[in-house]
N, C-alpha and C positions, 0 to 999 in steps of 0.2 A: 250265847243262846242257852236257854234252859228248857227242859221238857219234863213232863210227868213220867212216872215209871210204868213199866208193863203192868204191875199190879194195879195201879191207879186206872190205867186204860181198861183193863178187864173189869174192874169194879164199875167204871162209868158205862161201858157198853151193856153190862148185865143190868144195871139200874134202868137204863133207857129201855131195854128189851122188856124188862118186867113191868115197867110203866105202861108200855104199849100193850102188853098182854092184859093188863087190868082195864085200860081205857084206850081202845084203838085210835090211831090217828084219823084225822078228818077224812082223808081220801082212801082209807083202808077198804071201804065197801067196794071201790072200783077194782081192787086187787081180788077180792073174793068173787066178784062178777067175772073177772078174767079167768080165774081158776075153774069156775063153773063151766065156762065155754070150753076150755080144754077137755074137761072130763065128759061133757055132753057130746062133743064133736069127735074126739079122738080116742078116748080111753074106755068108752062104754059101747063100742061097736067094733067089729072086725075092720081092719084097714089093709088094703092091697099095697103093702110096702115090702120091698126086699129086706132081708135081715139087717144089712148095714145101714140102709136108709132109715129103718125103724129105730135102730140103735142111736143114730145121730139125732133123730127127732126127739126121742125120750131124753137124751142128754141135753138137748136144747131146753126142754121143759124143766129139768132138774136144776140147770144153771139159772134159769129164770127165777126159780124158787130161792136160790142162793142170793140173787140180787135183792129180792124182797127182804130176805133175812138181814142183809147188810143195811138196808134202809131202816129197818126196825131197830137195829142196834145203835143207830145214831151216827155210825161212821159212814156217812152218806157218799163220800167221794169214791168208795169202793164199789158202789152200785154199778158204775160205768164199765170197768173192766169185766165184771161178771156178766153184765147185760150184753156187752160186745161178744163174749164167748158164746152166750146163748144164741145170738143172732147168727154168728158164724156157723155154729153147729146146724142150725136150721137151713142155712144156705148150702152147707155140705150135703145135708139130706136131700135137698132139692136137686143138686147137681147129680147125685148118685141115681135119683129116681129118673132122670132124663137119659142116663146112659149107664147101664149096669156094669160095664167094664171099669168104670171109675171106682167101684168098690174094691177091686184088687189093687188099684193104684193107692188107695187110702190105706188098705191093710198092710201093704208092703213098704210103707213110708220109711221105715227104719232098717230095711234089709241091706241097703247099700247107698253110697253117695248118689248114684244115678237115680235110684228109686226116690230118694229124698227130693232131688231136683224135679223129678216128674210129678211128685205129689204137690210140691209148691207151685208148679206151673198150672195144674188142673184145679186145685182147690183154692180159688180166689173169689172173694165175695163179688167182685166186679163181674166175674164170668156168670154168676147166677143172675145178677141184675141184667146183663145183656140178653140172657135167654128170656127173662120176663118182659123185657121192654116191648117187643112187638105186639103182645096180646094183653099185657097188663101194665101199660106205661105209668099210670098213677102209682100203683103199688111198687113198681120198680124204683121210682124216684123216692118213695117213702122208705123203702129198705135202704137205699143209698143215703138218704138224709139221716136215718137212725144210726147207721154205721159211722158216718163221718162225725156226727155230733158226739157219739160215745167217745171217740178219740179226743175231741176237743175238750170235753167236760170231765175226763178222768181216766179213760183207758190208757192215755199217755199223760205224763206230768206237764201238760200245757198250761198257759196262763189262766184260762178259764177254770181249770180244775184246782188251781192253787190260790190264785188271788181272790176268788170269790169267797174264800173262808178266812181272809185276813181282815183284821180290824186294827186301827191305830189306837195305841194306848197312851200317847202323849209324850211330852218331854221326859227324859230320864237322864239326869246328870248333865254335865257340860257337853254341849254340841252333840247330844244324842237324842234320838227319837225312837220310841218303842212301838213294836207291832206284835200282835198276837195271832197265831194260826190255830184255829179251832179244829180239832180232830174229831170230836164227838159232839154232834148237835143234840139238843134236848128233846124231850117228849113232845110230840105234836107240833114241832117247830116247822117253820116254812120250808126249810131244806128237806126235812123228812118227808113232808107231803109232796113236795115237788119231785123228789126221787121216787116216791111211789108212783107218781104219774109217769116217770121214765120207765118204770117196770111195766106198767100197763101198755104204754106205747110200743115198747119193745115186744111185749107179749102179743100185741096185735100183728106185728110184722112176723113173729115166729109162727103164730097160728095160720096166717095166710100162707107162709112158705110150706108148712106141713100139709095144709089142704091142697096146695098146688102140686105137692109131691104125689098125690093120689089121683089116679085117673077119674075125672068126672066127680070129684068129691062134692056132695050136695051143698056144702058151706059156700062154695064158689059158683054154684049153679042154681038149682031150684030154691035154695035157701040163701042166696047171695044178699037178699034184702036184710036178713038177720045180721050178717057181717057189717053191712052199711049202717044199720041201726045201732050196732055196738059202737062203731066208730063215732057216730053222731052223738050218742049218749056221753061218751068220754069227752068229746069236744065241748059239749055243753057244761059238763062238770069242771073242766079245766078253765073255761072262761069264767065260771062262777068263782073258782078258787083265785083266779087272777084278778078278779074285780073289774074286768073290762073286756070287751071283745078283743080277740087276738088276730092280728094280721101276720101270717107266718109263712115261711117256706121251709119244707122239711118237717122235722119233728116239732110238735106243738110245744113241748117242754122247753125248747131252746128260746122261745119267745115269752115264756112266763117270767115275770120279773118280781123280785122281792118287794114288799111294801116299803115305801120311803120313810115311814114314821114308825 
């Protein structure tokens, strides 16, 4: 095996980042639209959130920005663990909003072995999904799909996260065949744009969870159509990017396929 050096990696990610700063990727406008939603709905108005729930919500947003940063660097596989962290933080905020006693369980996580066990038992994404299921079954499954897909595509080193970046390089010597693993994708590449779509889909789940953490938040009530229109607009752009209608279960990005030529 051979690999580039750290210096080469840093040069490559800096070059891709600078290229995207000069000429944004095709789907970057979706990311800016997402950011505008967060600021309009959550950061420009008072929110009835307890301190711990608010802290976890803002942590989810900043992690989401980190996922965008990874996509723009070209090291796209790292989008998934960061996006997963954003989604988990939003789920934790929602769990605390439903029961304020959970805040102390979260804060005391590292106090003792028993506290650690208690925290691990309470703060589970599936428990947030179960609370959502009775009154928001569609979004409950959306959150579940985003979380599961993040693990498949890069939050864990599963086949989809590794093999999708491998290319055959052909015969090399006697009885040998070469393969190349791409660590940094180029400017405006298919992978960069697909992972920006990942960030937007994760962001929609995060936005929903934050809104659901606030009693009667208008984004899920009198302005629920705005949320639905945002989802529909993203779906339309994803299908345009894909070049064909998408039949999918769970996150749309998991059904977007790279071009064959």
